[in-house]
N, C-alpha and C positions, 0 to 999 in steps of 0.2 A: 462070808457067803459059803454055804455048804455045797457039796458035790451036786445035789439036785438043782440048786440055783444056778451053778455054773453051766450045767447041762442045758438048762432052759435058755440061757443067754447065748450059748454057742450054736443052738439049733438054727438051721437055715430054712427060712420060709420060702417055699417054691411058689412063685406067682405064674399062673398060666395066662398067656396073652393070646387073643384070638382076633384075627383081622375080620372085620365085618364088612359085608358088601352093602353099599348105600345105593338106594334106588331113587327114581323120580328125577325131578328137575334140580339138580345140584347147583349151588351158587358158584359164580366165578370166584376164584381164590384171590380176592382183593387184598391189597395192603391196608392195614389199619381197620380191618373189618371188625364189627362189634358182634360178640356172641353172648346171648343171654339165655339161661336155662330156667324153664318153668317146671320145677320139680313136682308141683302139685298135679300137673296134667301131663307129665312125661313128654314135654315138648322143648325144643331148643330153637331159638330164633337167631338169624343173622341179619345184620343191617349195615348198609353203607359201605364205606371203604373206598379205596382208590384203585382203579384198574391197574394191573401189572404193566410196568414200563410206560405209564403215563407220566411224561416229564413235566406236565403242567399241574400234576397233583390235584386233579379235579375230582371232588367227592361225588359219589353216586348215592342214589336212594334205593338201592337194591334191598329187597326184603324177602327172606325165605324162612320156611319153617321145616324143622326136622322132627318127625314122629319117632320118639326114642323106643317105641315098642316095635314098629314095623321097619324102622331105619329107612324111611322114605321121605325125600325132600319134596316140598311144594313151593313153587314160585308165587309169591303173593304181591309182587311189586306193582302189578297193574290192577289190583282189586280194591284199592283204597278209595274212600270217599272222605272229603273234608267237610267238617261241620262247623258252622259259624252262626251263632244266634238262632239255633234250632233249624237253620236252613242247610240242607245237604247238597254238596256239590260233588257229583259223581266223577270218578276217575281223576282224582286229584292226588298225586303221589306225595309221599312224605318229603319234607325238606331234605336236601342233600347236605349232610354234615359229617364231619369226622371228629374223633376224640370226644365223643359225647358220653355223658354219664347216663346210666340206665338202671332200672329196677322194675320188677313185676310184683303187682299186688292186686287184691280184690277190693273194689269200691262199689258199694251199693249192689253187691251180688254179681258184679261183672269183672272179669279178669282184664286188667289193663297193663300195658307196658308204658312206663314213664321215661321220657328222654329229657335231659336237662343240659343246656349249654352246647358246647361243640364249636366247630369252626366251619365257615362256609367256603366256597371256592375262591373268594377274594381274600381269604385269610382273616376275616372279621370274626371275633368271638361272639357267641350268643349268650344271652341271659334268659332265654325263653324256656318255658316248661311245657312239654307236649304230652298228651295222653293218647294212647292208641288202644282202642277197644279190640281185644284179640278174638272176639266172636264175630262182630259185624265188620271189622277192619275199617271203621270210621275213626278219624283222628281229629283232634282239636287242640287249639292253644288254651292253656289254663291261664286266664288273666286274673292275677291277684293284685288288688289295688294297694296303694301306698308303696312302701319301700320294696325294692327287688334286689336280689343278690347281684354283685358285680359280674358282668359277662365274663365267661371263662371257657376253657377247654381242659381236658384231662382231669376232670373232677371225678369223685367217687360218690355214688348214691346208693343208699340202702333203704328199703321199704320195711316198716314195722307197723302192721295193721293199717291204720289210717294216716300214718305219718311218713314223710319222705325226709331223710337225713342226707344232706349234701356236704361233702368234705373236700377242702383243698381245691386244687386246680391251678391253671396258669392263665394270666390275663392276655398273653400274647402268644402268637404261633412260633416265634423264634425259639431256637433251642436253649438259649441262655436266659429265657424269661423266668423270673423268680416265681416260686410256688407260693400260693396263699396258705396261710395257717389259720383258716377260719372255717366255721361250719354254719349252715342254715337249716332250718326245719320248717317244712310246709305241712299243714294239718288240714284234714277234711272232716266236716260234719254235715249232716243232712240239712240242717237249718240254714247255715251261713255259707256253705260251699267251702272253697279253699281259702286259707289265710296263712300268712307267715307268722310262726311263733317266735322266731328269731332270725335275723339276717346278718350274715357275715360277722358272727360273734367270734372273738379270738379263742383259740384253743387254751385250755388251762395250762399253766407253766410247764408241768411235767410232760404234757402231750406235745408242746412246742419243742422241747428238748428231744424227745423220741422221734418226732417228725424230721428234725434237722439231721439227726444221726442216721436215720434210715435212708437219707438221700446222698450220704457221703459215699464216694466210690470205694 
């Protein structure tokens, strides 16, 4: 390496940090709160979590939005409507879950947040898939016939166009509960709606090895 190369490696990049003032109705700083960023619309959403010092660990259905341009919070917890079979039930809050998987994507021109799995206040894992319309704040359960993934918490979900990829998770709330080494894929099309392309399919061997190594202390 020449002198010029060494000089470039030894240069120290100065990062300037600035504390921003947040406005509006800021959420309670819950434990195990979920944060999801919608980079396309410069928004960040917070969902759920457990109130600080709540010894019963009861999950909440808190839902807030942060405008990343104005840095202003809006409390959306009481604005939701539940939709079932085209019938709208006003002021019907989201289910209270913790350790839920989430992703944001556009379906039929509408921006949605998708929630999968999670754990309720009784410690029961969920296998449900929920869609939240981020424009109307109506939410509904996505009912997909036939096989469904094993109920779980602590999974990871990624949205790629009209597909949702769900990875891993745990089937029980206990700390020593084993992790799943499987993935599932849900797909949407305008003619048939939602369907599972695969359900709890085992990771390929190399990914199972990497997944095991990544969890070692």
